[in-house]
TORPA-192841 format. One record per residue: residue number from 0; chain; x, y, z of N, C-alpha, C, O, CB in turn. Coordinates in steps of 0.2 Angstrom, whole numbers, plus 5000, padded with zeros to 4 digits. Glycine has a CB too. Layout:
<rs>
R    i  ch  n.c1  n.c2  n.c3  ca.c1  ca.c2  ca.c3  c.c1  c.c2  c.c3  o.c1  o.c2  o.c3  cb.c1  cb.c2  cb.c3
R  NUM   A     X     Y     Z      X      Y      Z     X     Y     Z     X     Y     Z      X      Y      Z
...
</rs>
This chain:
<rs>
R    i  ch  n.c1  n.c2  n.c3  ca.c1  ca.c2  ca.c3  c.c1  c.c2  c.c3  o.c1  o.c2  o.c3  cb.c1  cb.c2  cb.c3
R    0   A  5029  4936  4720   5022   4934   4719  5021  4928  4723  5015  4928  4726   5020   4932   4711
R    1   A  5025  4924  4724   5023   4918   4731  5022  4921  4737  5018  4918  4741   5029   4913   4733
R    2   A  5025  4926  4738   5024   4929   4746  5018  4931  4746  5015  4930  4751   5029   4936   4747
R    3   A  5015  4935  4740   5009   4939   4739  5002  4933  4740  4997  4933  4743   5009   4942   4732
R    4   A  5004  4928  4736   5000   4924   4737  4998  4918  4744  4993  4915  4746   5002   4920   4731
R    5   A  5005  4918  4745   5005   4914   4751  5001  4918  4757  4996  4916  4761   5013   4912   4754
R    6   A  5003  4924  4757   5000   4928   4761  4992  4928  4761  4988  4926  4765   5002   4935   4760
R    7   A  4990  4930  4754   4982   4931   4754  4979  4923  4757  4975  4923  4762   4978   4932   4744
R    8   A  4982  4919  4754   4978   4911   4756  4979  4910  4763  4976  4905  4766   4982   4904   4751
R    9   A  4983  4913  4767   4985   4911   4775  4980  4916  4778  4976  4914  4783   4994   4912   4777
R   10   A  4980  4922  4777   4974   4927   4779  4967  4925  4778  4962  4925  4782   4975   4932   4775
R   11   A  4967  4923  4772   4959   4920   4770  4957  4914  4774  4952  4912  4776   4958   4918   4761
R   12   A  4962  4911  4775   4961   4904   4779  4959  4905  4787  4954  4903  4790   4968   4900   4779
R   13   A  4963  4909  4789   4962   4913   4796  4955  4917  4796  4952  4916  4801   4968   4918   4797
R   14   A  4953  4919  4793   4947   4923   4792  4941  4917  4793  4936  4917  4797   4947   4928   4784
R   15   A  4942  4913  4789   4937   4908   4788  4936  4904  4795  4930  4903  4798   4939   4902   4782
R   16   A  4941  4903  4796   4941   4898   4803  4938  4902  4809  4936  4899  4814   4950   4896   4805
R   17   A  4937  4909  4808   4935   4913   4815  4928  4915  4814  4926  4917  4808   4940   4919   4817
R   18   A  4925  4916  4820   4917   4918   4819  4918  4925  4817  4918  4929  4822   4912   4918   4825
R   19   A  4918  4929  4812   4919   4936   4810  4913  4938  4809  4909  4934  4806   4923   4938   4805
R   20   A  4910  4944  4811   4905   4948   4809  4907  4953  4803  4913  4954  4802   4901   4952   4815
R   21   A  4902  4955  4799   4903   4959   4793  4907  4967  4796  4911  4971  4792   4895   4961   4790
R   22   A  4906  4969  4802   4909   4973   4805  4916  4973  4806  4920  4978  4807   4907   4974   4809
R   23   A  4919  4967  4805   4925   4966   4807  4931  4969  4801  4932  4968  4796   4925   4958   4809
R   24   A  4935  4973  4804   4941   4976   4802  4947  4973  4800  4950  4971  4805   4942   4982   4806
R   25   A  4950  4972  4794   4956   4967   4792  4962  4971  4791  4963  4972  4785   4954   4964   4786
R   26   A  4966  4972  4796   4973   4976   4795  4977  4970  4793  4976  4965  4795   4976   4981   4801
R   27   A  4981  4973  4787   4986   4969   4784  4992  4972  4783  4992  4978  4784   4984   4968   4779
R   28   A  4998  4968  4782   5004   4971   4780  5006  4976  4786  5009  4982  4785   5003   4975   4773
R   29   A  5005  4974  4792   5005   4979   4798  5014  4980  4799  5018  4975  4800   5001   4975   4805
R   30   A  5016  4987  4798   5023   4991   4798  5027  4987  4791  5033  4987  4791   5028   4988   4808
R   31   A  5025  4983  4786   5029   4982   4782  5030  4987  4776  5029  4985  4770   5026   4976   4779
R   32   A  5032  4993  4779   5034   4998   4772  5038  4996  4768  5039  4999  4763   5036   5005   4774
R   33   A  5043  4990  4770   5048   4989   4765  5043  4986  4758  5046  4985  4753   5054   4984   4768
R   34   A  5037  4984  4759   5032   4981   4754  5028  4987  4750  5026  4987  4744   5028   4976   4758
R   35   A  5026  4990  4756   5020   4995   4754  5022  5001  4752  5018  5004  4749   5016   4995   4758
R   36   A  5028  5004  4754   5031   5010   4751  5035  5010  4745  5036  5016  4743   5036   5013   4755
R   37   A  5036  5003  4742   5040   5002   4737  5035  5002  4729  5029  4998  4729   5044   4995   4740
R   38   A  5037  5006  4724   5033   5007   4719  5033  4999  4715  5028  4997  4712   5036   5015   4714
R   39   A  5038  4996  4716   5038   4990   4711  5035  4985  4715  5034  4979  4712   5046   4987   4709
R   40   A  5032  4986  4721   5026   4981   4724  5019  4983  4724  5014  4979  4725   5028   4980   4732
R   41   A  5019  4990  4721   5011   4992   4722  5008  4989  4720  5003  4988  4724   5009   4998   4720
R   42   A  5008  4987  4713   5002   4984   4710  5000  4976  4714  4994  4974  4715   5006   4982   4702
R   43   A  5005  4974  4716   5005   4967   4721  5001  4968  4727  4997  4964  4729   5012   4963   4723
R   44   A  5002  4973  4729   4999   4975   4735  4991  4976  4734  4987  4973  4738   5003   4982   4738
R   45   A  4990  4982  4729   4984   4984   4727  4980  4977  4726  4975  4976  4730   4983   4989   4722
R   46   A  4982  4972  4722   4979   4966   4721  4977  4961  4727  4973  4957  4726   4983   4963   4716
R   47   A  4981  4961  4732   4982   4957   4738  4976  4961  4741  4971  4957  4742   4990   4958   4742
R   48   A  4975  4968  4743   4970   4971   4745  4963  4969  4742  4959  4966  4746   4971   4977   4745
R   49   A  4961  4970  4736   4956   4969   4733  4955  4960  4733  4949  4958  4732   4957   4973   4727
R   50   A  4960  4956  4733   4957   4948   4733  4955  4948  4739  4950  4945  4740   4963   4942   4731
R   51   A  4958  4951  4746   4956   4949   4751  4949  4952  4753  4945  4949  4756   4961   4950   4756
R   52   A  4948  4958  4750   4940   4960   4752  4936  4955  4748  4931  4953  4752   4937   4967   4749
R   53   A  4937  4953  4742   4932   4948   4739  4933  4941  4742  4928  4937  4742   4934   4947   4731
R   54   A  4938  4939  4744   4938   4932   4749  4935  4932  4754  4932  4927  4756   4943   4930   4752
R   55   A  4936  4938  4759   4933   4938   4766  4928  4943  4767  4925  4944  4773   4937   4939   4771
R   56   A  4926  4947  4762   4920   4951   4763  4921  4955  4769  4916  4958  4772   4914   4947   4765
R   57   A  4926  4956  4770   4928   4962   4776  4932  4969  4773  4935  4969  4768   4933   4959   4781
R   58   A  4931  4974  4777   4935   4980   4775  4942  4979  4778  4945  4977  4783   4931   4986   4778
R   59   A  4945  4981  4773   4953   4978   4772  4956  4985  4772  4953  4989  4768   4956   4973   4765
R   60   A  4962  4987  4776   4966   4991   4776  4974  4989  4778  4975  4984  4781   4963   4997   4780
R   61   A  4978  4992  4778   4984   4993   4779  4987  4997  4786  4984  5002  4787   4987   4996   4774
R   62   A  4992  4995  4789   4994   5000   4795  5001  5001  4796  5006  4997  4796   4991   4997   4802
R   63   A  5002  5007  4798   5010   5009   4798  5010  5013  4806  5005  5015  4809   5013   5015   4791
R   64   A  5017  5014  4807   5019   5019   4812  5019  5025  4809  5019  5026  4803   5026   5018   4814
R   65   A  5018  5029  4814   5017   5036   4812  5024  5039  4807  5023  5042  4801   5017   5040   4819
R   66   A  5028  5038  4808   5034   5041   4805  5034  5038  4797  5038  5042  4793   5040   5039   4808
R   67   A  5031  5032  4796   5031   5030   4789  5025  5030  4785  5025  5028  4780   5032   5024   4788
R   68   A  5020  5033  4789   5012   5033   4786  5012  5035  4780  5009  5033  4776   5007   5036   4790
R   69   A  5015  5042  4780   5015   5046   4773  5019  5045  4767  5019  5049  4762   5015   5051   4775
R   70   A  5022  5039  4768   5027   5038   4762  5024  5032  4758  5027  5030  4753   5034   5037   4765
R   71   A  5018  5028  4760   5015   5023   4755  5014  5026  4748  5015  5031  4747   5009   5020   4757
R   72   A  5013  5021  4744   5011   5023   4737  5004  5025  4735  4999  5021  4738   5013   5017   4731
R   73   A  5003  5030  4733   4995   5033   4732  4990  5028  4731  4985  5029  4733   4994   5037   4726
R   74   A  4992  5022  4727   4986   5017   4723  4986  5013  4729  4981  5010  4731   4988   5013   4714
R   75   A  4991  5012  4733   4989   5007   4740  4984  5011  4743  4978  5008  4744   4994   5005   4746
R   76   A  4984  5017  4746   4979   5019   4749  4972  5020  4746  4967  5020  4750   4980   5025   4752
R   77   A  4973  5021  4741   4967   5022   4736  4963  5015  4737  4957  5016  4737   4969   5024   4728
R   78   A  4966  5010  4737   4963   5003   4736  4960  5001  4743  4957  4996  4743   4967   4998   4733
R   79   A  4963  5005  4749   4961   5003   4755  4954  5004  4757  4951  5008  4753   4965   5006   4759
R   80   A  4951  5002  4762   4945   5004   4764  4945  5008  4770  4940  5012  4772   4940   4999   4764
R   81   A  4951  5007  4774   4953   5012   4779  4961  5012  4779  4964  5007  4776   4951   5010   4786
R   82   A  4964  5017  4783   4970   5018   4783  4973  5017  4791  4971  5022  4794   4971   5023   4780
R   83   A  4975  5013  4793   4978   5010   4801  4985  5015  4802  4990  5016  4798   4980   4999   4802
R   84   A  4984  5018  4808   4990   5022   4810  4992  5018  4818  4988  5016  4822   4987   5030   4812
R   85   A  4998  5018  4818   4999   5014   4825  5004  5020  4828  5010  5022  4826   5004   5005   4824
R   86   A  5000  5023  4832   5003   5030   4835  5006  5028  4843  5003  5025  4847   4996   5036   4836
R   87   A  5012  5029  4844   5015   5030   4851  5019  5035  4852  5025  5034  4852   5018   5024   4853
R   88   A  5016  5041  4852   5020   5047   4853  5024  5048  4859  5022  5046  4865   5015   5052   4854
R   89   A  5030  5050  4858   5033   5049   4864  5037  5056  4869  5038  5062  4866   5039   5044   4861
R   90   A  5037  5054  4875   5039   5059   4880  5046  5058  4883  5047  5052  4884   5034   5060   4885
R   91   A  5050  5065  4884   5057   5063   4887  5056  5058  4893  5050  5059  4896   5061   5070   4889
R   92   A  5061  5053  4895   5060   5049   4899  5061  5053  4906  5067  5053  4908   5063   5043   4899
R   93   A  5057  5055  4910   5057   5059   4915  5058  5054  4922  5060  5057  4927   5050   5063   4915
R   94   A  5057  5048  4921   5059   5043   4927  5052  5044  4933  5049  5038  4934   5067   5045   4931
R   95   A  5050  5048  4936   5045   5050   4941  5040  5054  4940  5037  5056  4944   5049   5051   4946
R   96   A  5040  5057  4934   5034   5061   4934  5031  5060  4926  5033  5057  4922   5036   5069   4935
R   97   A  5025  5064  4926   5020   5061   4920  5017  5068  4919  5012  5069  4921   5014   5055   4922
R   98   A  5021  5074  4915   5017   5080   4914  5012  5079  4909  5013  5076  4904   5022   5085   4912
R   99   A  5006  5081  4910   5000   5081   4907  5002  5086  4900  5002  5083  4894   4993   5084   4912
R  100   A  5003  5091  4901   5005   5095   4896  5010  5093  4890  5009  5095  4884   5007   5100   4899
R  101   A  5013  5090  4891   5021   5087   4888  5015  5080  4884  5016  5079  4878   5029   5082   4896
R  102   A  5011  5077  4887   5010   5071   4884  5004  5073  4879  5004  5069  4875   5008   5065   4889
R  103   A  5000  5077  4880   4995   5080   4876  4997  5084  4870  4994  5084  4864   4991   5084   4880
R  104   A  5003  5088  4872   5007   5091   4865  5010  5084  4861  5009  5083  4855   5015   5096   4868
R  105   A  5013  5079  4864   5015   5075   4860  5009  5072  4855  5009  5071  4849   5018   5070   4865
R  106   A  5003  5070  4859   4998   5068   4854  4996  5072  4849  4995  5070  4844   4992   5066   4858
R  107   A  4996  5080  4850   4993   5083   4846  4998  5085  4838  4995  5088  4833   4993   5088   4851
R  108   A  5004  5082  4839   5008   5083   4835  5006  5076  4830  5010  5076  4825   5014   5084   4837
R  109   A  5002  5072  4831   5000   5067   4827  4994  5068  4822  4992  5064  4818   5000   5061   4831
R  110   A  4991  5074  4824   4986   5076   4822  4986  5079  4814  4981  5078  4810   4983   5080   4827
R  111   A  4991  5082  4813   4992   5084   4806  4993  5079  4801  4989  5079  4795   4997   5089   4806
R  112   A  4997  5073  4802   4996   5067   4799  4989  5063  4797  4988  5061  4791   5000   5062   4803
R  113   A  4986  5064  4803   4979   5060   4802  4974  5065  4796  4970  5063  4791   4975   5060   4810
R  114   A  4975  5073  4797   4971   5076   4793  4972  5076  4786  4968  5076  4782   4970   5083   4796
R  115   A  4980  5076  4785   4983   5075   4778  4981  5070  4775  4979  5071  4769   4990   5074   4779
R  116   A  4981  5064  4778   4978   5058   4775  4972  5057  4773  4970  5055  4768   4979   5054   4778
R  117   A  4968  5061  4779   4959   5061   4775  4958  5066  4770  4954  5066  4765   4954   5064   4782
R  118   A  4963  5071  4771   4961   5077   4765  4963  5074  4757  4961  5076  4752   4967   5085   4766
R  119   A  4968  5069  4758   4971   5067   4751  4967  5059  4750  4968  5057  4744   4979   5067   4751
R  120   A  4965  5056  4754   4963   5049   4751  4954  5048  4753  4951  5044  4751   4968   5041   4756
R  121   A  4951  5053  4758   4945   5052   4761  4943  5046  4763  4937  5044  4761   4940   5054   4756
R  122   A  4948  5042  4766   4947   5036   4769  4946  5036  4777  4950  5040  4780   4952   5032   4767
R  123   A  4942  5033  4781   4942   5032   4788  4949  5031  4790  4952  5027  4787   4939   5026   4791
R  124   A  4953  5034  4795   4959   5033   4800  4956  5030  4806  4952  5032  4811   4963   5040   4801
R  125   A  4960  5023  4806   4959   5021   4813  4966  5022  4816  4971  5022  4812   4957   5013   4814
R  126   A  4967  5023  4824   4971   5021   4826  4973  5013  4828  4971  5010  4833   4971   5025   4830
R  127   A  4976  5011  4824   4977   5004   4825  4981  4999  4829  4980  4993  4829   4979   5002   4820
R  128   A  4986  5004  4832   4988   5002   4838  4991  5009  4842  4994  5014  4841   4995   4996   4835
R  129   A  4989  5008  4848   4992   5013   4853  4993  5010  4860  4992  5003  4860   4986   5020   4854
R  130   A  4994  5014  4865   4993   5012   4872  5001  5012  4875  5005  5014  4871   4990   5006   4872
R  131   A  5002  5010  4881   5009   5011   4883  5010  5005  4889  5005  5002  4890   5010   5019   4886
R  132   A  5014  5004  4892   5016   4999   4898  5016  5005  4903  5017  5010  4902   5025   4994   4898
R  133   A  5014  5003  4909   5013   5007   4915  5019  5008  4919  5019  5007  4925   5008   5003   4919
R  134   A  5024  5012  4915   5030   5012   4917  5033  5020  4916  5033  5022  4910   5034   5007   4914
R  135   A  5036  5023  4919   5038   5029   4918  5045  5030  4911  5046  5034  4907   5041   5032   4926
R  136   A  5048  5023  4911   5052   5024   4906  5051  5023  4899  5054  5025  4895   5057   5020   4907
R  137   A  5043  5018  4899   5040   5019   4892  5038  5025  4891  5035  5025  4886   5036   5014   4891
R  138   A  5037  5031  4893   5036   5036   4889  5041  5039  4884  5040  5044  4880   5035   5040   4892
R  139   A  5046  5036  4885   5052   5037   4879  5052  5034  4874  5054  5036  4869   5057   5037   4880
R  140   A  5049  5026  4875   5048   5022   4869  5042  5018  4871  5043  5012  4873   5054   5017   4867
R  141   A  5035  5021  4870   5029   5016   4871  5027  5011  4868  5023  5007  4870   5023   5019   4870
R  142   A  5031  5009  4863   5030   5003   4860  5034  4998  4861  5033  4992  4858   5030   5004   4854
R  143   A  5038  4999  4866   5042   4993   4868  5038  4990  4875  5036  4993  4880   5051   4995   4870
R  144   A  5039  4983  4873   5036   4979   4879  5041  4977  4884  5040  4974  4890   5032   4973   4876
R  145   A  5046  4977  4883   5052   4976   4887  5056  4981  4891  5062  4980  4891   5055   4973   4884
R  146   A  5051  4987  4895   5054   4992   4899  5057  4991  4905  5059  4996  4908   5051   4996   4899
R  147   A  5055  4984  4907   5057   4983   4914  5051  4985  4919  5046  4986  4917   5063   4987   4914
R  148   A  5053  4985  4926   5049   4987   4931  5050  4991  4936  5047  4991  4941   5046   4982   4932
R  149   A  5058  4995  4935   5060   4997   4940  5057  5005  4942  5058  5009  4947   5068   4997   4939
R  150   A  5053  5007  4937   5050   5013   4936  5043  5013  4935  5040  5016  4931   5053   5016   4932
R  151   A  5040  5008  4939   5033   5007   4938  5030  5012  4941  5032  5015  4946   5030   5001   4941
R  152   A  5023  5015  4938   5019   5020   4939  5015  5020  4945  5014  5025  4948   5015   5021   4934
R  153   A  5011  5013  4946   5006   5012   4950  5000  5015  4946  4995  5017  4949   5008   5015   4956
R  154   A  5000  5014  4939   4993   5016   4935  4995  5023  4934  4991  5025  4930   4985   5015   4941
R  155   A  4999  5028  4935   4999   5035   4932  5000  5036  4925  4997  5040  4922   5004   5038   4935
R  156   A  5006  5032  4922   5007   5033   4916  5003  5031  4911  5002  5034  4905   5013   5031   4916
R  157   A  4999  5025  4913   4995   5022   4907  4988  5028  4908  4985  5028  4903   4993   5013   4908
R  158   A  4986  5031  4914   4980   5036   4914  4983  5041  4911  4981  5041  4905   4977   5037   4922
R  159   A  4987  5046  4912   4991   5052   4910  4990  5051  4901  4987  5055  4897   5000   5051   4912
R  160   A  4994  5045  4900   4993   5044   4892  4986  5045  4887  4985  5049  4883   4994   5036   4892
R  161   A  4982  5040  4891   4977   5042   4888  4972  5048  4890  4967  5050  4886   4973   5037   4889
R  162   A  4973  5050  4894   4970   5057   4897  4973  5062  4891  4969  5066  4888   4974   5059   4906
R  163   A  4979  5062  4890   4982   5066   4884  4979  5065  4877  4977  5070  4874   4989   5064   4883
R  164   A  4980  5059  4876   4977   5056   4870  4969  5060  4869  4969  5064  4864   4976   5048   4871
R  165   A  4964  5059  4873   4957   5060   4873  4958  5068  4873  4954  5071  4869   4953   5056   4880
R  166   A  4962  5073  4877   4962   5079   4876  4964  5082  4871  4962  5088  4870   4965   5080   4880
R  167   A  4969  5079  4867   4972   5081   4861  4968  5083  4854  4970  5086  4850   4978   5076   4859
R  168   A  4961  5080  4856   4956   5081   4850  4957  5077  4844  4954  5078  4839   4956   5088   4848
R  169   A  4963  5072  4844   4964   5067   4839  4960  5062  4836  4960  5061  4830   4969   5063   4841
R  170   A  4955  5060  4841   4950   5055   4841  4943  5059  4835  4939  5056  4832   4947   5054   4849
R  171   A  4944  5065  4835   4938   5069   4832  4940  5068  4825  4935  5068  4821   4938   5077   4833
R  172   A  4947  5066  4822   4948   5064   4815  4949  5056  4815  4950  5053  4809   4955   5067   4811
R  173   A  4948  5052  4820   4948   5045   4819  4942  5042  4820  4938  5045  4824   4952   5041   4822
R  174   A  4941  5035  4817   4935   5032   4818  4936  5026  4821  4931  5023  4822   4932   5030   4811
R  175   A  4940  5025  4824   4942   5020   4828  4948  5020  4833  4952  5023  4831   4943   5015   4824
R  176   A  4948  5015  4839   4955   5014   4842  4956  5007  4844  4952  5005  4847   4955   5018   4847
R  177   A  4961  5004  4843   4963   4997   4846  4969  4999  4850  4974  5002  4848   4964   4991   4840
R  178   A  4968  4997  4857   4973   4996   4861  4977  4990  4862  4974  4984  4863   4972   4997   4867
R  179   A  4984  4991  4860   4988   4986   4859  4991  4984  4866  4991  4978  4867   4993   4988   4854
R  180   A  4992  4988  4872   4995   4986   4878  4988  4984  4881  4983  4986  4880   5001   4992   4882
R  181   A  4990  4979  4888   4984   4978   4892  4985  4985  4896  4990  4988  4896   4984   4971   4898
R  182   A  4978  4986  4898   4977   4992   4902  4977  4989  4908  4972  4986  4909   4972   4996   4902
R  183   A  4982  4991  4914   4982   4988   4919  4979  4992  4925  4976  4990  4930   4989   4986   4921
R  184   A  4980  5000  4924   4978   5005   4928  4971  5004  4929  4967  5002  4925   4979   5011   4927
R  185   A  4970  5005  4933   4961   5006   4935  4958  5013  4933  4952  5013  4931   4959   5005   4943
R  186   A  4962  5018  4934   4961   5025   4932  4961  5025  4926  4956  5028  4923   4966   5030   4934
R  187   A  4965  5021  4921   4966   5022   4914  4959  5019  4912  4955  5022  4908   4973   5018   4911
R  188   A  4958  5012  4915   4951   5009   4912  4945  5012  4915  4941  5009  4913   4950   5002   4913
R  189   A  4944  5016  4918   4938   5020   4919  4938  5026  4915  4933  5028  4913   4938   5021   4926
R  190   A  4944  5029  4913   4943   5035   4909  4942  5032  4903  4938  5036  4900   4949   5038   4908
R  191   A  4945  5026  4900   4943   5024   4893  4935  5022  4893  4932  5023  4888   4948   5017   4891
R  192   A  4932  5020  4898   4924   5019   4898  4920  5024  4898  4915  5025  4895   4922   5014   4904
R  193   A  4922  5028  4901   4920   5036   4901  4919  5038  4895  4914  5041  4893   4926   5041   4903
R  194   A  4926  5038  4891   4926   5041   4884  4922  5037  4879  4918  5039  4876   4934   5042   4881
R  195   A  4923  5030  4879   4919   5026   4875  4912  5026  4877  4908  5023  4873   4921   5021   4875
R  196   A  4909  5028  4883   4901   5030   4884  4899  5036  4882  4893  5037  4882   4899   5030   4889
R  197   A  4904  5041  4880   4902   5047   4880  4902  5052  4885  4899  5057  4886   4896   5047   4877
R  198   A  4905  5050  4889   4904   5055   4897  4909  5059  4895  4908  5065  4897   4905   5050   4906
R  199   A  4915  5058  4893   4920   5064   4892  4920  5064  4884  4919  5058  4882   4927   5063   4896
R  200   A  4922  5069  4880   4923   5070   4873  4930  5075  4872  4931  5076  4866   4917   5073   4870
</rs>
């Protein structure tokens, strides 16, 4: 009980100290599947979500990495305004190449997870974390911040990763995308801008 009360108070205080607009989305308990997936905590998590909705006047949801996303208690998902998916599809570490077909296929494998959650809970799904370091080694572990620089790709990895994401069609099922890593590739930056402006879809 102390954890959930302290968490609610801390988040509420942080939100109060910031200049937030009403369209701000609040993702909580990021990757805390030890709490969200456990039946013994479900009522406490639901109360936390509802308390934060009341205190902050914001849309509140939880966020998970894809392999745990389907395991949360249904009452928790039902309480959320949205469900966040931290998606980092992996491709075999190829060191010096970035095959577009492999990356697009890796993203396409995420789509059934998103579609099943929408069908079950009728909630918006956000890509609450995605991205990759601009390094060939990062393809094998995209969420890793510390892959080194031996196989820096000069912009190609980030460009192809986002190109594969856009081509996969997964964004047809999601309502927002939050990029977790700095996008240093100018080609990837241009591609993201094109997508955001409706030039590509």
